[in-house]
N, C-alpha and C positions, 0 to 999 in steps of 0.2 A: 334447703339449699343455701349455702353461704353466699352472702352478697359482698360486693366490693366495699361497701361502707363497713360491714362487719369485719372484713379482712383488715382494713385500715385501723379499726378500733383495736383489733388484736395486736397489731404492730405497736400501737401506742401504749399498750399494756405490757409490752415486752415478750409476747409470744408470737409464734409463727406456725403456719400449717404446712404439712407435707403428706403425701400419699405413700402407701407402702410400695406401690409400683405404678407404672403407667396404666395398667389394666384395672387397677383398684379405683372404683368411683368414689370411695370415701376419703375424707380429709381428717387429719388428726393434728391437734395443737401440741406444740412442743415448747418447753420452757427449761432448757438444760441448766444444770448448776454452774457450768462454766461456759463462757461465751467467747467466740472468736471475734477479734476486731483488727482492722488494719489502720495504720497511720495515714491520715489524709494529708496529701502533699508530701509524704515521706516514705512511700513504698520503696523497699530496697531494690536497687538494680545492680546486678553483678557487673564486673568489668566486661565480661563477654557479651552480656546483653546490651550494654552501652555501646560497645563496638559495633554490634549489629544495627542498633538504632542509628548510629552515626554514618553507617554505610549508605543510608538513604533507601528510598523505595517504599517506605512505610507511610501509611496514612490512616486516619480514623474518622468515623462518621457517627453522629448521634442521631438515633431514631430514623435511620435511613430506611430500614425495614424491620420494625420491631418484631413482628410475628416470625420472620425468618430467623432472627437471632435466638428467640425463645425456642423455636423448633430445633435449631442446631444444638442448643444446650441440652435438649431432651433426647437427642438422637444418639443414644448409647444403649448398651445391653441392659443396664439397670438404671432407672431414673425414678425420682419421686415426683416428677412433674406430670400429672395426669390431665385429662381433658377439662375437668372443672377448674383446675388451677390456670390452665392456658386461657380459659374464658375470663377468669377473674383478672389475670394480668392484662389482658386486652382491654377490659373495662377500666382498669386503673390507668392504663396508658392513655386512653381516650380522655380521661379526666385530668391528665397531667401529673399523675402520681406513680408512673412507672416509665422507665427509660432504658434503652438498649444502646450500647456502644459497640460497634464492630470495627476491627482493624483489618487493613488490607496490605498485602505485600505485592508491589508491582501491579496493583489493580485487582488482585485475586484475594478472595476472602481468606483470612488467616486465623481469625479467632474473634471472640467477643465476650461481653458480659452484660447482664441485665439485672435491674433491681427496682425496688420500690422506694419512693421518696416521701418523707413526711417531715415538715419543719426543716431542721438542719440535719436530719438523719437520712443516710442512704443504707437501705437494707439489701445487701448484695444477695441475689438469689442463686445464680448459677453462671458459670463461664465455660467456654469451650475453646479448644485449639484445633484448627484445621491444618495448620502448618506449624513447624517448629517455632517456639517462642510466641505463638499467637496469643495465648491467654496471658502470658507475662506482659506483653506489650499492651494488651487491653487494661491490665491492672495499672500500669504506669500512666496511661492516658486518663483513666477514670479518676485515679487518685489526684492527679494534677488538676483535672477539671473540677472535681468536687471542692478542692481548696479554693480555686478561683471563684467559685459560685457561692461560697459562704457556708458550706457544710462542715460539721464538726464531728460527726460520728459515721464511721464506715463499719457496719455490722456484717460479719461473714457467717454468722450463726455458729458454725463449728470451725475449729482450727485444724487444717490439714497440713501435712509436711510441706506441701507446695506453698501454702500461704505463709507458713512459718519462715520459709526461706526468703519470702518477699517482705518480711518484717512484721507479720501478724503475730499477735500474742493472745493469750487467754486471760480473761478477767472473770471475777466471780459474778454471780447473778446480781448481788447487791451493788457491786461496782458498775455493772452494766446498766441497771435501772437508774442509777445516779447520773450516768453519762447520757442516757436516753432522755431523762427529764430535762436536762439542760439543752440538749439538741432540739427537742420538740418546742422549746420556748423561742427558738430562733426562726428567722425567715431566710430561706434559701431557695434559689431557683436554678434548676439544672440547665435551663435554656438561656440563662442570663448572658453567657459569653460563648464565643466561638471556640472550637477546639484548636489547639496549636498544631502546626505542622510538625513533622518529625525533627527538623532542625531546631525549631523553637523548643520542643520538648527536651531534646538532648541538652541544649544550653541551660534550660531551667534546672534540670536534674544535676548537672555537673557543677553549676554555680552554687547550689544549696547543699551539696554533699560534702 
């Protein structure tokens, strides 16, 4: 049975585990030739998304209910998050190496993202939208927060069309390992700063874009 320490060791080597399905108890290591990454502090926000953020009513919380966010991410017809992975993520969270950010619209859960942290690297595991723009808002918030807390690598494992529209790119395995090595040499803390409110986030994005 894979331990939390072994999981972290795998991330440090540039590999990550996935299951074939929620019902599959086995985990398999992946090391794709091309890796998806997002810019920290520079996730792209469309004009319509910025207008939505400016309207107000949005808020974000860090680690408010870690297990609930993971469960929401896994609650889909097909998922690679099985029971062993949920257990491992919970253990990493308890050790301070896994965090979940959820966003709310007018107090109601709208979306979220969770990932594993090691050094200055954030390994984004999964995200979810419960309302329109929910996952996009989560990406804006987590990108801003990671920059504020000293992170330098935002690993998305694979690049999806959704992530590409938000500024994600693909880099080669060699480039990824180079970035990973530099990030692991840094010290970063996901809990070092409070999350901004929606107005502060809007101002931050519009001032740097």
